[in-house]
C-alpha positions in Angstrom: -0.3 0.1 0.0 1.4 3.5 -1.2 0.1 6.7 -1.2 0.5 9.3 -3.2 0.3 13.1 -2.4 -0.9 15.4 -5.4 -0.2 19.0 -4.6 3.1 18.5 -1.9 4.3 21.7 -2.0 0.9 23.5 -1.0 0.7 24.5 2.9 -2.2 21.6 3.4 0.3 19.1 1.1 3.5 20.1 3.7 1.1 19.8 6.6 -0.1 16.3 5.6 3.9 15.0 4.3 4.8 16.1 8.2 2.0 14.6 9.5 3.5 11.0 8.0 6.4 10.8 8.4 7.6 8.6 10.6 3.9 6.2 10.2 4.6 2.9 8.8 3.0 4.5 5.8 4.7 4.7 2.4 4.1 7.6 0.3 4.9 9.9 -2.6 4.9 13.3 -3.1 4.2 14.7 -6.2 4.5 18.9 -6.2 1.9 21.5 -8.6 4.9 22.0 -11.2 5.4 18.4 -11.7 4.3 17.9 -15.8 3.7 14.5 -15.2 0.4 16.1 -13.8 -0.7 17.2 -17.2 -1.6 13.9 -18.7 -3.6 11.0 -17.2 -1.3 8.7 -19.2 2.2 9.8 -17.1 -0.3 9.9 -14.0 -1.2 6.4 -14.8 2.3 4.8 -15.5 4.0 7.2 -12.4 0.6 5.3 -10.3 1.8 1.5 -11.5 5.7 2.7 -11.2 5.1 3.7 -6.9 2.2 1.3 -6.4 -0.2 3.4 -5.8 -3.2 2.5 -4.0 -4.6 5.5 -2.5 -4.4 9.3 -4.2 -4.7 12.8 -2.1 -5.7 15.8 -4.6 -4.8 18.4 -2.2 -3.7 20.6 -5.3 -7.9 21.5 -6.4 -8.5 23.2 -2.9 -6.0 25.7 -3.6 -6.7 26.6 -7.0 -10.1 27.4 -7.5 -9.4 29.5 -4.3 -7.4 32.2 -7.1 -9.8 34.3 -9.0 -7.9 33.2 -12.3 -9.3 31.6 -15.3 -6.4 30.0 -16.2 -5.2 27.9 -13.3 -9.2 27.2 -12.4 -8.5 25.4 -16.2 -5.7 23.7 -15.0 -7.3 22.4 -12.0 -10.2 20.9 -13.3 -7.7 19.3 -16.4 -5.9 18.0 -12.8 -9.1 16.3 -12.0 -10.1 14.7 -14.9 -6.8 13.7 -15.1 -6.3 12.3 -11.7 -10.1 10.9 -11.8 -8.6 8.5 -15.6 -5.4 7.5 -13.9 -7.0 6.4 -10.2 -10.0 4.4 -12.4 -7.2 2.9 -14.8 -5.4 1.8 -11.8 -8.0 1.1 -9.6 -6.6 3.8 -6.6 -8.7 4.9 -3.9 -9.2 9.1 -5.3 -9.4 11.3 -1.5 -10.4 14.6 -3.2 -10.0 17.9 -0.6 -12.6 20.0 -1.4 -13.9 23.4 0.8 -17.9 24.5 1.7 -18.0 27.4 -0.8 -21.3 25.6 -2.4 -23.6 27.0 0.6 -24.2 30.5 1.0 -24.9 30.0 4.5 -29.1 30.7 4.7 -30.1 28.2 7.0 -29.7 27.9 11.0 -28.4 24.7 11.5 -25.4 23.2 9.8 -24.9 21.8 6.5 -25.1 17.9 5.7 -23.4 16.4 3.1 -26.4 15.7 1.6 -28.1 19.2 1.5 -28.4 21.0 -1.6 -25.9 23.7 -2.2 -27.6 26.8 -2.6 -24.3 29.4 -3.6 -24.2 29.6 -7.2 -21.1 32.2 -7.5 -18.1 31.5 -10.0 -15.4 29.9 -7.3 -18.5 27.2 -6.3 -19.9 26.1 -9.6 -15.9 24.8 -10.0 -16.2 23.4 -6.9 -19.0 21.3 -7.4 -17.9 20.6 -11.0 -14.9 19.2 -10.0 -16.8 17.0 -7.0 -19.2 16.0 -9.7 -16.7 14.5 -11.6 -14.9 13.3 -9.3 -18.4 10.9 -7.7 -19.0 10.0 -11.5 -16.0 8.9 -12.8 -14.2 7.9 -10.0 -15.3 4.3 -8.2 -12.9 4.0 -5.3 -13.5 8.2 -4.2 -14.0 10.1 -1.1 -14.4 14.2 -1.4 -13.7 15.5 1.5 -15.0 19.4 2.1 -13.5 21.5 5.1 -14.2 25.0 6.3 -12.3 27.9 5.5 -8.0 27.0 6.7 -5.4 28.4 8.5 -2.2 28.3 8.7 1.2 30.2 9.5 2.1 30.3 5.4 0.3 30.7 2.0 -3.3 32.4 1.5 -5.6 31.5 4.0 -8.6 32.8 6.4 -5.8 33.3 9.0 -2.8 35.4 6.9 -5.4 37.8 5.6 -6.9 38.6 8.8 -2.8 38.7 9.7 -1.8 41.5 7.3 -4.4 43.6 7.5 -3.6 43.8 11.4 -0.4 44.9 10.5 -1.1 47.3 8.4 -3.1 49.1 10.4 -6.2 49.8 9.1 -9.6 49.5 10.3 -11.1 46.1 10.4 -14.5 45.3 9.2 -15.8 42.1 11.0 -19.4 40.5 10.6 -21.2 37.9 12.9 -21.8 35.2 10.6 -20.6 32.6 11.8 -17.7 30.0 9.9 -15.9 27.4 10.7 -11.8 28.0 11.0 -9.9 24.7 10.1 -5.9 24.6 10.8 -4.1 22.8 8.3 -2.7 21.0 10.0 -5.7 19.7 11.9 -7.0 18.9 8.7 -4.1 16.6 7.5 -4.4 15.0 10.8 -8.1 14.3 9.5 -6.4 12.6 5.4 -3.9 10.4 7.9 -6.7 8.6 9.6 -8.9 8.0 6.6 -6.0 6.9 5.0 -4.9 4.5 7.3 -8.4 2.9 7.6 -8.6 2.7 3.8 -5.4 0.7 4.1 -7.0 -1.8 6.4 -9.9 -1.9 4.1 -12.7 0.3 5.0 -14.4 1.5 1.9 -16.9 4.1 3.2 -16.8 5.8 -0.9 -18.6 9.0 -0.3 -18.4 13.4 0.7 -18.1 14.0 4.5 -17.6 16.8 5.9 -14.7 18.9 8.7 -14.7 21.7 10.1 -13.6 22.7 14.1 -15.4 21.8 16.5 -16.3 25.9 17.5 -17.6 27.6 15.3 -16.7 31.6 15.3 -17.7 35.2 13.8 -14.6 36.7 12.3 -14.8 39.5 14.5 -14.1 37.1 17.6 -11.3 35.1 15.5 -10.0 38.3 14.6 -10.0 39.1 18.3 -8.2 35.9 19.6 -5.3 36.4 16.6 -5.1 39.9 17.9 -4.0 38.7 21.6 -1.8 36.1 20.5 0.0 38.2 18.1 0.4 41.6 20.4 2.3 39.6 22.5 5.0 38.9 19.7 5.2 42.6 19.5 3.9 42.1 15.8 0.8 44.4 16.3 -0.1 46.6 18.6 -3.1 45.5 20.6 -4.3 49.1 21.5 -3.9 50.4 17.8 -6.3 47.4 15.9 -9.7 48.9 15.0 -12.1 46.0 15.0 -15.4 46.8 13.9 -18.3 44.5 14.6 -20.5 44.6 11.0 -23.8 43.5 11.0 -24.2 40.3 8.8 -26.3 38.9 6.5 -27.2 35.6 8.7 -24.8 33.8 6.4 -23.5 30.5 8.6 -21.4 28.1 7.0 -21.5 25.0 10.0 -20.2 21.8 8.1 -22.7 19.0 10.3 -19.5 16.0 10.4 -21.7 13.0 12.3 -21.2 11.0 8.7 -17.0 12.0 9.1 -17.8 9.8 13.0 -20.1 7.8 11.8 -18.0 6.5 9.0 -14.0 6.6 10.5 -14.2 7.8 14.2 -12.5 10.7 13.6 -13.6 13.7 16.3 -13.5 17.8 15.6 -11.1 19.6 17.5 -11.2 23.5 18.8 -9.7 25.6 16.3 -8.4 27.7 19.5 -6.1 24.8 20.7 -4.3 24.8 17.1 -4.1 28.9 17.0 -1.2 29.8 19.4 1.1 27.7 17.6 -0.1 29.3 13.8 0.5 32.6 14.7 4.1 31.8 17.2 5.2 30.8 13.8 4.1 32.7 11.4 5.9 35.8 14.0 9.0 33.6 14.0 
């Protein structure tokens, strides 16, 4: 059994590789710049050479988040190539997705069977990729998560931190979201890989996010309190403005993941000090 990580150079890929190190679980890393990604035939050959039984697509989530039509097209091509190669090799495909298809208009948490209620370009691209994986790859797991936080890369934490460092007024709504540390999502992916290696076959779509939903205002407050200890920002200079939201509450129901894999949610607040410390160093 061997796992292949697609997009090992993105932040989530780095966290996943670090989580797999030292485990009795061989894996191969393929960066986002490797030309093998441009062809399903080349990917199929690579999977055969490496003896791949599981493939983790970490790249599409990052590429789809960028408002670049060329990159979005490239990401969809990657999804198609991976689906074809995994189907040919009978390998399982773990497709890492996000929660952008939900508008947050409902009061409760979104379940996997809930219909998407957001139709902007980003959401449609994400749904298109998911649909292709589900229809074309018999052995598949689509894992959606909330907005990632990590010390590097373009994510919720670094965007908030950069704005706080500029000292500009920061308008924060009270809509609910579930920040999800990249290191925590990597933990979840490792747990799935290990169980698939033991013969589990619960194919389908799953949700994961942190256990403590938060408003952007409260998240920015927590970041401010920690970052001010390192002198990167002056707490008294931070101008957080609580702006009434539009009742957008994007919270994911994670019971299906717990039932199938026994994976429990963790709070983002427990991981935030390490994220802030690494960023400030």
